[in-house]
Short mmCIF file of the C-alpha atoms (twelve columns), coordinates in Angstrom:
data_MODEL
# 
_entry.id   MODEL 
# 
loop_
_atom_site.group_PDB 
_atom_site.id 
_atom_site.type_symbol 
_atom_site.label_atom_id 
_atom_site.label_alt_id 
_atom_site.label_comp_id 
_atom_site.label_asym_id 
_atom_site.label_seq_id 
_atom_site.Cartn_x 
_atom_site.Cartn_y 
_atom_site.Cartn_z 
_atom_site.pdbx_PDB_model_num 
ATOM 1   C CA . MET A 1   -14.714 8.236   -24.209 1 
ATOM 2   C CA . SER A 2   -10.954 8.480   -24.416 1 
ATOM 3   C CA . LEU A 3   -8.926  5.290   -24.765 1 
ATOM 4   C CA . TYR A 4   -7.027  6.231   -21.597 1 
ATOM 5   C CA . LEU A 5   -10.268 6.139   -19.609 1 
ATOM 6   C CA . GLN A 6   -11.331 2.780   -21.025 1 
ATOM 7   C CA . ASP A 7   -8.111  0.807   -20.808 1 
ATOM 8   C CA . PRO A 8   -6.591  0.255   -17.348 1 
ATOM 9   C CA . TYR A 9   -3.189  -0.582  -18.895 1 
ATOM 10  C CA . TYR A 10  -2.046  3.035   -19.020 1 
ATOM 11  C CA . PHE A 11  -3.248  3.760   -15.508 1 
ATOM 12  C CA . SER A 12  -1.655  0.537   -14.229 1 
ATOM 13  C CA . SER A 13  1.650   1.435   -15.910 1 
ATOM 14  C CA . VAL A 14  1.796   4.735   -14.031 1 
ATOM 15  C CA . ILE A 15  0.800   3.173   -10.699 1 
ATOM 16  C CA . ALA A 16  3.264   0.292   -11.181 1 
ATOM 17  C CA . GLY A 17  6.009   2.832   -11.874 1 
ATOM 18  C CA . LEU A 18  5.156   4.616   -8.627  1 
ATOM 19  C CA . VAL A 19  5.185   1.285   -6.777  1 
ATOM 20  C CA . ILE A 20  8.631   0.384   -8.121  1 
ATOM 21  C CA . ALA A 21  9.951   3.834   -7.194  1 
ATOM 22  C CA . ALA A 22  8.466   3.414   -3.709  1 
ATOM 23  C CA . GLN A 23  10.077  -0.028  -3.347  1 
ATOM 24  C CA . ILE A 24  13.467  1.409   -4.301  1 
ATOM 25  C CA . ALA A 25  12.958  4.254   -1.813  1 
ATOM 26  C CA . VAL A 26  12.063  1.747   0.921   1 
ATOM 27  C CA . ILE A 27  15.221  -0.291  0.265   1 
ATOM 28  C CA . ILE A 28  17.463  2.786   0.224   1 
ATOM 29  C CA . THR A 29  15.835  4.127   3.386   1 
ATOM 30  C CA . VAL A 30  16.168  0.842   5.280   1 
ATOM 31  C CA . VAL A 31  19.832  0.553   4.308   1 
ATOM 32  C CA . LEU A 32  20.459  4.132   5.443   1 
ATOM 33  C CA . MET A 33  18.631  3.437   8.715   1 
ATOM 34  C CA . LEU A 34  20.952  0.497   9.325   1 
ATOM 35  C CA . VAL A 35  24.128  2.485   8.764   1 
ATOM 36  C CA . SER A 36  23.265  5.910   10.192  1 
ATOM 37  C CA . LYS A 37  21.050  7.679   12.693  1 
ATOM 38  C CA . VAL A 38  17.927  9.579   11.709  1 
ATOM 39  C CA . ASN A 39  19.191  12.817  13.283  1 
ATOM 40  C CA . THR A 40  22.571  12.717  11.515  1 
ATOM 41  C CA . ASN A 41  21.423  11.809  7.997   1 
ATOM 42  C CA . ALA A 42  19.788  14.681  6.065   1 
ATOM 43  C CA . TYR A 43  17.630  12.352  3.910   1 
ATOM 44  C CA . LEU A 44  16.335  10.356  6.891   1 
ATOM 45  C CA . SER A 45  15.798  13.519  8.891   1 
ATOM 46  C CA . MET A 46  13.777  15.060  6.065   1 
ATOM 47  C CA . LEU A 47  11.638  11.935  5.725   1 
ATOM 48  C CA . ALA A 48  11.051  11.800  9.483   1 
ATOM 49  C CA . HIS A 49  10.183  15.490  9.655   1 
ATOM 50  C CA . HIS A 50  7.637   15.198  6.807   1 
ATOM 51  C CA . SER A 51  6.513   11.638  7.617   1 
ATOM 52  C CA . THR A 52  2.860   12.471  8.300   1 
ATOM 53  C CA . LEU A 53  2.466   14.442  5.084   1 
ATOM 54  C CA . LEU A 54  4.279   11.808  3.028   1 
ATOM 55  C CA . ALA A 55  2.243   8.964   4.565   1 
ATOM 56  C CA . PHE A 56  -0.942  10.955  3.899   1 
ATOM 57  C CA . ILE A 57  0.030   11.372  0.228   1 
ATOM 58  C CA . VAL A 58  0.777   7.642   -0.041  1 
ATOM 59  C CA . ALA A 59  -2.599  6.783   1.524   1 
ATOM 60  C CA . VAL A 60  -4.466  9.202   -0.767  1 
ATOM 61  C CA . VAL A 61  -2.796  7.800   -3.901  1 
ATOM 62  C CA . ALA A 62  -3.498  4.218   -2.762  1 
ATOM 63  C CA . THR A 63  -7.137  4.978   -1.975  1 
ATOM 64  C CA . ALA A 64  -7.690  6.920   -5.205  1 
ATOM 65  C CA . SER A 65  -6.018  4.136   -7.214  1 
ATOM 66  C CA . SER A 66  -8.097  1.442   -5.563  1 
ATOM 67  C CA . LEU A 67  -11.314 3.348   -6.186  1 
ATOM 68  C CA . THR A 68  -10.278 4.065   -9.777  1 
ATOM 69  C CA . TYR A 69  -9.790  0.357   -10.428 1 
ATOM 70  C CA . SER A 70  -13.199 -0.534  -9.034  1 
ATOM 71  C CA . GLU A 71  -15.330 2.483   -9.965  1 
ATOM 72  C CA . VAL A 72  -13.802 3.617   -13.277 1 
ATOM 73  C CA . PHE A 73  -12.512 0.343   -14.716 1 
ATOM 74  C CA . GLY A 74  -15.164 -1.906  -13.148 1 
ATOM 75  C CA . MET A 75  -12.706 -4.267  -11.441 1 
ATOM 76  C CA . ARG A 76  -14.669 -5.718  -8.561  1 
ATOM 77  C CA . PRO A 77  -12.518 -6.277  -5.464  1 
ATOM 78  C CA . CYS A 78  -12.194 -9.797  -4.112  1 
ATOM 79  C CA . GLU A 79  -12.658 -10.542 -0.418  1 
ATOM 80  C CA . LEU A 80  -8.988  -10.046 0.473   1 
ATOM 81  C CA . CYS A 81  -8.955  -6.753  -1.455  1 
ATOM 82  C CA . VAL A 82  -11.907 -5.601  0.642   1 
ATOM 83  C CA . TYR A 83  -9.997  -6.439  3.844   1 
ATOM 84  C CA . GLN A 84  -6.998  -4.467  2.600   1 
ATOM 85  C CA . ARG A 85  -9.251  -1.524  1.758   1 
ATOM 86  C CA . ILE A 86  -10.765 -1.628  5.245   1 
ATOM 87  C CA . VAL A 87  -7.296  -1.065  6.692   1 
ATOM 88  C CA . ILE A 88  -5.833  1.330   4.104   1 
ATOM 89  C CA . PHE A 89  -8.783  3.697   3.504   1 
ATOM 90  C CA . PRO A 90  -8.943  4.971   7.124   1 
ATOM 91  C CA . GLN A 91  -5.293  6.012   6.834   1 
ATOM 92  C CA . VAL A 92  -6.447  8.966   4.705   1 
ATOM 93  C CA . ILE A 93  -8.756  10.171  7.474   1 
ATOM 94  C CA . VAL A 94  -6.394  9.465   10.380  1 
ATOM 95  C CA . LEU A 95  -3.365  11.049  8.716   1 
ATOM 96  C CA . GLY A 96  -5.426  13.912  7.268   1 
ATOM 97  C CA . ILE A 97  -6.786  14.851  10.691  1 
ATOM 98  C CA . ALA A 98  -3.287  14.596  12.158  1 
ATOM 99  C CA . LEU A 99  -1.990  17.020  9.524   1 
ATOM 100 C CA . TRP A 100 -4.879  19.415  10.050  1 
ATOM 101 C CA . ARG A 101 -4.616  19.348  13.857  1 
ATOM 102 C CA . GLN A 102 -0.791  19.148  13.898  1 
ATOM 103 C CA . HIS A 103 -0.923  15.885  15.870  1 
ATOM 104 C CA . HIS A 104 2.031   14.251  14.158  1 
ATOM 105 C CA . ASP A 105 3.310   12.386  17.204  1 
ATOM 106 C CA . ILE A 106 -0.151  11.200  18.284  1 
ATOM 107 C CA . VAL A 107 -1.023  9.652   14.920  1 
ATOM 108 C CA . THR A 108 2.201   7.670   14.605  1 
ATOM 109 C CA . ASP A 109 1.056   4.664   16.636  1 
ATOM 110 C CA . TYR A 110 -2.344  4.534   14.915  1 
ATOM 111 C CA . ALA A 111 -0.901  4.664   11.402  1 
ATOM 112 C CA . LEU A 112 1.791   2.174   12.385  1 
ATOM 113 C CA . SER A 113 -0.834  -0.231  13.750  1 
ATOM 114 C CA . LEU A 114 -3.008  -0.027  10.647  1 
ATOM 115 C CA . ALA A 115 0.006   -0.669  8.409   1 
ATOM 116 C CA . LEU A 116 0.989   -3.684  10.529  1 
ATOM 117 C CA . VAL A 117 -2.521  -5.124  10.115  1 
ATOM 118 C CA . ALA A 118 -2.573  -4.530  6.351   1 
ATOM 119 C CA . MET A 119 0.843   -5.986  5.541   1 
ATOM 120 C CA . PRO A 120 0.177   -9.667  6.342   1 
ATOM 121 C CA . ILE A 121 -3.143  -9.551  4.468   1 
ATOM 122 C CA . SER A 122 -1.437  -8.071  1.398   1 
ATOM 123 C CA . LEU A 123 1.486   -10.480 1.623   1 
ATOM 124 C CA . PHE A 124 -0.814  -13.510 1.900   1 
ATOM 125 C CA . HIS A 125 -2.901  -12.230 -1.012  1 
ATOM 126 C CA . TYR A 126 0.205   -11.692 -3.164  1 
ATOM 127 C CA . ILE A 127 1.522   -15.192 -2.374  1 
ATOM 128 C CA . LEU A 128 -1.927  -16.599 -3.145  1 
ATOM 129 C CA . GLN A 129 -1.835  -14.949 -6.576  1 
ATOM 130 C CA . LYS A 130 1.717   -15.963 -7.416  1 
ATOM 131 C CA . THR A 131 1.719   -19.605 -6.288  1 
ATOM 132 C CA . ASP A 132 -0.259  -22.743 -6.964  1 
ATOM 133 C CA . ALA A 133 0.594   -24.311 -3.598  1 
ATOM 134 C CA . PRO A 134 -2.463  -26.174 -2.275  1 
ATOM 135 C CA . ALA A 135 -1.457  -25.347 1.309   1 
ATOM 136 C CA . ILE A 136 -1.766  -21.631 0.563   1 
ATOM 137 C CA . HIS A 137 -4.987  -21.935 -1.436  1 
ATOM 138 C CA . ALA A 138 -6.609  -23.970 1.352   1 
ATOM 139 C CA . PHE A 139 -6.705  -20.804 3.474   1 
ATOM 140 C CA . ALA A 140 -8.100  -18.520 0.771   1 
ATOM 141 C CA . PRO A 141 -11.361 -16.884 1.861   1 
ATOM 142 C CA . CYS A 142 -12.477 -16.576 -1.753  1 
ATOM 143 C CA . ASP A 143 -15.950 -17.154 -3.030  1 
ATOM 144 C CA . PHE A 144 -15.629 -20.067 -5.459  1 
ATOM 145 C CA . THR A 145 -19.302 -19.861 -6.481  1 
ATOM 146 C CA . GLY A 146 -18.473 -17.277 -9.114  1 
ATOM 147 C CA . GLN A 147 -20.455 -14.536 -7.373  1 
ATOM 148 C CA . ALA A 148 -17.328 -12.595 -6.390  1 
ATOM 149 C CA . PRO A 149 -13.878 -12.383 -7.978  1 
ATOM 150 C CA . SER A 150 -11.410 -15.058 -6.934  1 
ATOM 151 C CA . CYS A 151 -8.587  -13.878 -4.695  1 
ATOM 152 C CA . SER A 152 -6.065  -15.916 -6.691  1 
ATOM 153 C CA . ASN A 153 -6.847  -14.203 -9.996  1 
ATOM 154 C CA . TYR A 154 -5.518  -10.777 -10.808 1 
ATOM 155 C CA . TYR A 155 -6.568  -7.872  -12.951 1 
ATOM 156 C CA . VAL A 156 -3.129  -6.277  -12.955 1 
ATOM 157 C CA . ASN A 157 0.262   -7.946  -13.426 1 
ATOM 158 C CA . MET A 158 2.656   -5.229  -14.557 1 
ATOM 159 C CA . TYR A 159 6.299   -6.060  -15.275 1 
ATOM 160 C CA . GLY A 160 5.641   -9.653  -14.228 1 
ATOM 161 C CA . TYR A 161 5.292   -8.951  -10.525 1 
ATOM 162 C CA . VAL A 162 3.339   -5.766  -9.688  1 
ATOM 163 C CA . THR A 163 -0.212  -6.791  -8.803  1 
ATOM 164 C CA . ILE A 164 -2.834  -4.947  -6.778  1 
ATOM 165 C CA . PRO A 165 -1.953  -6.800  -3.529  1 
ATOM 166 C CA . LEU A 166 1.720   -5.890  -4.063  1 
ATOM 167 C CA . MET A 167 0.633   -2.279  -4.521  1 
ATOM 168 C CA . ALA A 168 -1.185  -2.496  -1.181  1 
ATOM 169 C CA . LEU A 169 1.806   -4.187  0.468   1 
ATOM 170 C CA . THR A 170 4.128   -1.456  -0.806  1 
ATOM 171 C CA . THR A 171 1.725   1.217   0.447   1 
ATOM 172 C CA . SER A 172 1.633   -0.317  3.914   1 
ATOM 173 C CA . ALA A 173 5.401   -0.840  3.988   1 
ATOM 174 C CA . LEU A 174 5.990   2.778   3.038   1 
ATOM 175 C CA . ILE A 175 3.585   4.090   5.686   1 
ATOM 176 C CA . LEU A 176 5.116   1.742   8.263   1 
ATOM 177 C CA . LEU A 177 8.624   2.921   7.396   1 
ATOM 178 C CA . LEU A 178 7.640   6.594   7.602   1 
ATOM 179 C CA . MET A 179 6.036   6.081   11.003  1 
ATOM 180 C CA . VAL A 180 9.061   4.148   12.285  1 
ATOM 181 C CA . LEU A 181 11.286  7.013   11.147  1 
ATOM 182 C CA . ARG A 182 9.008   9.450   12.982  1 
ATOM 183 C CA . LYS A 183 9.301   7.392   16.185  1 
ATOM 184 C CA . ARG A 184 13.091  7.091   15.864  1 
ATOM 185 C CA . MET A 185 13.413  10.847  15.404  1 
ATOM 186 C CA . HIS A 186 12.097  11.484  18.904  1 
# 
């Protein structure tokens, strides 16, 4: 078996690079949204026009990445990761059907709602991983018996800050932003 298929470092490097690029895109897009209107800015207009397709691609990459970590590299998801998967995985189906049926406006609220549910879970999980605060860890739903992975541990920590929950948070933020742009376009 190839080294690339055995070692998640290379895969994580690529995914972390995509996450950082997505975070930069989110920041640029939010700044542009604050200073101009969607209909008058070519970049914002393009994002809004292709929002369903772009959100679908984001959801597919997130789902494929998550499954690659667990099924190829054997990284068992913790309880909070499972909750995040429950919210992110259906995005592929919802957005895929919307693309197929050309129901771009109908899907916006559903995708927006799922992203809004996923974001606080991902944010809490990320804070749980990056802090030792007892007040935060008191609310962790983790299995401390050793039967399941702890939510405060992490398999991936690229560039000192990109962990799997941050990947999920970035995914949800990007989908949320695309759906907000879609709503503001109309």
